[in-house]
N, C-alpha and C positions, 0 to 999 in steps of 0.2 A: 600379520603384525601391523600393517597399515590400518586395518579395520579396528584393531584393539586400540591403537594410538588415537584414532579418530574418535572412538567412544570416550576415552579418557579426556581428550581435549574438549569434547562437547559437554561432558559433565562439569569440568572446571569452568567452562564459559557460563553455563547455567548458574553455577554456584556464585560466580562473580556478579552476575546480573541480579540474583536474589539479594546478595549482601548489599549491593549499591541501592537497590530499591528500598530495603528495610531502613538503611541509614538515612536515605533521602526522605523517607516518610517521617523519621524522627525529627529531621530538621524542619520539615513542612509543618509539623505539629508544634513547633516552638511557640510558647505562649507566655504572656505575662499576666499581671493582675492589676486592676484599676483600683487604686486605694490612696488614702491619705498617709503619707510617710511623715515621720517625726524627726526633727533635726535640732541640734544645739549650735548656736551661733557664737562666733568670736568677734563679730563686727566687721570681719573681712571675708570669712568663709564659713562653710557649714560642715558639721560632723554628724554622721548618722547616729542617732541616739541608741544606746545599748539597752535601755529600759523603756517601757511604755510610759506615756504621759501621766498615767495614774500613779506611777511609782516615783517619778522624778519630782523632787521638791527643790526647785531652783532658789538660789539666793537672790536677794534684792540686787537688781542691776543685771540679771541674766537676760539673754536673748534666746528665744525658742522659736522654731519655725515649723510650718506644716506645708506640705506640697502634695497636690492631687495630680497623679500621673499614672501611666501604665508602665510597670516595671516588673522584671522577672524576679528580682530579689534585692537584698540590700546592696549588693555589689554594683548594680546598674541603676539604682533608684535615682530619680531626678531631684536635684536640690532646688530649694526655693530660688527664684531667679534674681532676687536682690538680697543683699546681706548688710543692711544698715546697722549701725551701732546703737547701743542702748541710749546714749545721750541724744541721738537724733529722734528716736521713736518716742521717748518719754520726756522730751524737752519741755513740754507744757504741763507736765504732771509732777508737781512737787512732792517730795517725800512726806509721809504722814506717820506720826508716832503710832506704833502698834500695828503696822502693816508693811508690806513690801511691794515693790513695783517690778513687774515682769514684762519685758518687751516681746511682743509677738509679731511674727510675719506670717500671714496667711495667703498662700499662693494657690489658687484654684487651678492653675495650669493653663494649657493652651487648648485650642479647638481640637487638636489631634488627640489630646488626653480625654476629652469630654465624651460622655455616652452619646450615641448617635442622635443627631439633631438638636443637641443642647449647646447653649453658649455659656462658657464659664464666666463667673463674675471677675472683676478686676482684682489684681493683687492688692492687698491692703495691709497696713500695720496698725497695731493697737497697743496701748500701755495699760495693762491690767493692774489694778490695786487690790491686793488680796491679803488674807491673814498670813502671818509669818511662816506658818507650817503648811500653807496651801500647796497642792501639787500643780503641775503644768496643766493637767486636765481641768482643775478648778479655775485656774487663771483663764484658760480658753473659754470656759463656760461663762465667765464674768463679762466677756466682751464680744462673743461670737455666737450667741444663741440664734436660732435653735440648733442644738447638737442632736445627732441621731446615732444611736448605737444598736447593734444587733444582740441576740441572746448570748453571744460569747464575749460581750464587752468590746466588740470591734467597732471602732469609730467609723461610721458610715457617711456622715455629712457634717459639715461645718457651716453655720449660718444658712442651713437648709439646702446646701449644695453638696452632692446632687440630690434631687428630690426623691430618687428611688435608687435601688441597687445598693450592693454592699460587697466590695472586694471581689467582684465577679472576674472570672478568668477571661482573657481576651486572646484569641488565636493570632497566629502570625499575620493573617490578612486583615486584622483590625476588628473582626467580628466577635461578639461575645459568645462564650460557650455556656450552655446551661449546666446546672447541677455541679457547680464548682465552688470552691471556697478559697478565700485569700490565704496566703501564707501568714503564719504568726509573726508579725513584724513588730519592731519597737514602736512603729507609728501608731499602732492601734490596740495592742493587747497590753494587759497589765503585767504580764510576765516578760522577762528578758528573752530575746530570740535572735536568731541569726538571719532572719528574713527569708529562709528557704523552707518550702514545704516538702522537699525531698523529691519532687517530681522532675525538676530540672527541665532543660530544653532539648536534651538529646534523646536517643532511643530509650524506651523503657526496659526494665529488666526482662520482662516477658519477651520483648522483641529480640534481645540479645540471646536469650535461651533458645528461641526459635532458630536464630541464625546458627547457633552452635550445633543444634540438632541436624540442620540441613548440611552443615559442613561435615559432620561425622558420617552421615549417610553417603554423602558424595565421596568422601575419602574411601569408604568401604567399597563403593562401586568401582573406583579406580583400582584398588588393590585386587579385587576379584577379576577385573579385566586383565590385569597383568598376569595373574595366575593362569588364566585361560590361555594367554599367549605363550606362557612357559610350557 
């Protein structure tokens, strides 16, 4: 009986160790994406946009913001670090008949957000004067060229920053991962999105299936041990 109980205890110990290792690996692999997120301003705070800048057609007097940072999804995306009102940004830009003014805040982020070895430009604001039906993307193009997009209409660079890369995945230790793509976010895509690519930061489905299989096998071993004891 002691031998059987020892076998069962050993099996359960191994199972616990495997489970902790797999879950720990999931946490270690937590990653985010380095990209430009898109925000709508109230003059006091920011709200993550529910549509991409190519779809949003702001009214005259609107405030729109862009922030470059590493974020897992829209829930933890970094806001622009300043939220000035329209009156402050467009104070020196009088209204013109047949056009509208859109206040823009362009925040390239901090050194921690930047690709390795690069220095981000300073945060800046601009007042775009565009056609009444212009989108936010068109307003941005009017004041912050050159813009760079990838083949999926993902906004990769504003005013040439960053010079390369586009929505690359970044591991938990801050290093870029190859062959990854950014989540479809309201910051960069034409379509509405929730900011998540479904990968998340926890263990993958494959990991959990593997853990489940190990648990089943371990349970069977314990049952068989008990039968032998009986």
